[in-house]
C-alpha positions in Angstrom: 5.9 -3.6 -3.1 6.1 -7.2 -4.1 4.9 -8.2 -0.6 1.6 -6.4 -0.8 -1.2 -8.8 -0.1 -4.3 -6.6 0.0 -5.5 -3.8 -2.3 -4.6 -0.3 -1.4 -7.2 2.4 -0.7 -7.4 6.0 -2.0 -8.2 8.6 0.6 -9.6 12.0 -0.1 -11.5 14.4 2.3 -15.2 14.8 2.4 -16.4 17.9 4.4 -20.0 16.8 4.1 -19.3 13.7 6.2 -16.5 15.0 8.5 -16.3 18.7 9.1 -12.8 20.1 8.8 -11.4 17.1 7.0 -10.5 19.2 3.9 -8.4 21.6 6.0 -6.6 18.7 7.9 -6.0 16.9 4.5 -4.5 20.0 2.9 -2.2 20.6 5.9 -1.0 17.0 6.1 -0.8 16.5 2.3 1.2 19.7 1.5 3.6 19.0 4.4 4.2 15.4 3.3 4.9 16.5 -0.3 7.2 19.3 0.8 9.2 17.0 3.1 9.1 14.1 0.7 8.0 11.6 3.4 5.5 8.9 3.9 3.5 8.0 7.1 2.7 4.8 8.9 -0.7 4.6 10.4 -3.4 2.3 11.7 -6.6 1.7 9.6 -9.9 0.4 10.9 -12.3 -0.1 8.0 -15.2 -1.6 10.1 -16.1 -1.4 13.7 -16.1 -5.2 13.9 -12.8 -5.8 12.1 -9.2 -5.7 13.3 -7.1 -2.7 12.6 -4.2 -2.9 10.2 -0.9 -1.0 9.9 -0.7 1.0 6.7 1.7 3.0 4.7 0.3 6.4 3.7 1.7 8.0 0.6 0.8 11.5 -0.7 -0.2 11.2 -4.4 0.4 14.4 -6.4 -2.2 15.6 -8.9 -1.3 14.9 -12.5 -2.8 16.7 -15.4 -2.5 16.5 -19.2 -3.4 18.8 -22.0 -6.1 17.8 -24.4 -8.2 19.4 -27.0 -11.6 20.8 -26.0 -14.1 19.1 -28.3 -17.0 21.1 -27.0 -15.9 24.2 -28.8 -15.1 24.6 -32.5 -11.9 26.6 -31.9 -9.9 23.4 -30.7 -8.5 25.1 -27.5 -6.3 23.1 -25.3 -7.5 22.4 -21.7 -5.9 20.8 -18.7 -7.6 17.5 -17.6 -6.9 15.7 -14.5 -5.4 12.2 -15.0 -4.7 11.5 -11.3 -6.4 13.3 -8.4 -4.5 14.5 -5.3 -4.9 12.4 -2.3 -3.4 9.6 -0.1 -2.6 6.1 -1.2 -3.2 3.9 1.8 -1.4 0.6 1.4 -2.1 -2.2 4.0 1.2 -3.6 5.3 1.6 -7.3 5.6 1.9 -9.1 9.0 5.2 -10.7 9.7 3.7 -14.2 9.3 2.4 -13.2 5.8 5.9 -12.6 4.5 7.8 -15.6 3.1 11.2 -16.2 1.8 11.3 -16.8 -2.0 14.3 -19.0 -2.9 16.2 -17.3 -5.7 19.3 -18.8 -7.3 21.6 -17.1 -9.7 20.3 -19.5 -12.4 16.6 -18.6 -11.9 15.2 -16.5 -14.7 11.8 -15.3 -15.7 11.8 -17.8 -18.6 12.3 -20.7 -16.2 9.2 -19.7 -14.2 6.9 -19.7 -17.2 
């Protein structure tokens, strides 16, 4: 994780743009969660750019309980704090990685 050089993407299907993307997403997403695996893929963000190798991680939906302020009865409702989808993390090229010299005497306080 400390070697990530570019920002990750969040991927979610849009059947309005790509028909059948939701069905493909659900099949791949549920399978990855059930097997507890990640995928390696190739991402092309623009036609004129170079493709990148990416790690694809299934992100589970997270919900929390909150009070419904719209009603006077203060009922609890579930709200989504993190949507389900794929976290797509660009992987660094080999030449992007560098060795960081660490000694046993190096501490966080020394680096400040």
